C-alpha positions in Angstrom: -3.5 -13.4 -12.5 -2.1 -11.3 -9.7 -3.5 -8.0 -8.5 -1.8 -5.4 -6.5 -3.8 -2.5 -5.1 -2.5 0.9 -4.2 -2.9 2.4 -0.7 -1.5 5.1 1.4 0.6 4.3 4.5 -1.0 6.0 7.5 1.4 4.6 10.2 4.3 2.3 10.5 5.2 -0.1 13.4 8.4 -2.1 14.0 7.8 -5.8 14.9 11.2 -7.3 15.5 12.8 -7.8 12.2 9.7 -6.7 10.2 8.0 -3.3 9.6 4.2 -3.3 9.3 2.3 -0.5 7.8 -1.3 0.4 8.3 -2.4 1.1 4.7 -5.6 3.0 3.8 -7.4 1.7 0.7 -10.2 4.3 0.3 -12.2 4.0 3.5 -10.7 0.7 4.6 -7.4 0.3 6.6 -5.4 -2.9 6.6 -2.0 -4.0 7.7 0.8 -5.0 5.2 4.4 -5.9 5.6 6.8 -3.2 4.4 9.9 -5.4 4.2 10.2 -5.3 0.4 10.0 -1.4 0.4 12.3 -0.4 3.3 12.3 3.2 2.1 8.5 3.5 2.4 7.2 5.9 5.1 4.0 7.4 6.4 2.3 9.3 3.6 3.8 7.2 0.8 1.6 5.2 -1.6 2.5 1.5 -2.1 1.2 -1.4 -4.2 0.0 -4.2 -1.9 -0.3 -7.8 -2.9 -1.4 -10.5 -0.5 -0.4 -8.6 2.6 3.0 -7.3 1.3 3.8 -3.9 -0.1 5.8 -4.7 -3.2 6.7 -1.2 -4.6 6.2 2.5 -4.0 4.1 4.5 -6.5 3.5 8.2 -6.6 0.2 9.6 -5.5 -1.0 10.5 -9.0 -0.4 7.0 -10.3 -2.1 5.5 -7.2 -5.2 7.7 -7.7 -5.3 6.8 -11.4 -5.2 3.1 -10.6 -8.0 3.4 -8.0 -10.1 5.3 -10.5 -9.7 2.5 -13.0 -10.7 -0.1 -10.4 -13.8 1.9 -9.6 -14.7 2.0 -13.3 -14.6 -1.8 -13.4 -16.8 -2.3 -10.4 
């Protein structure tokens, strides 16, 4: 089973051919490649799976998913 977690992009850096975003997941910030979502920018929410943002989601959907994850914990 695969799991992608939503997070908010707080900053973006260019590293050669790749873009890396600093993604906030609640109180934790991690890096993820943004190559699969070239339109993603600071303030956008993305689904992240194994270090790669795989799609954009709107803020409402991201918060809904995070609430569901909190319920399971």
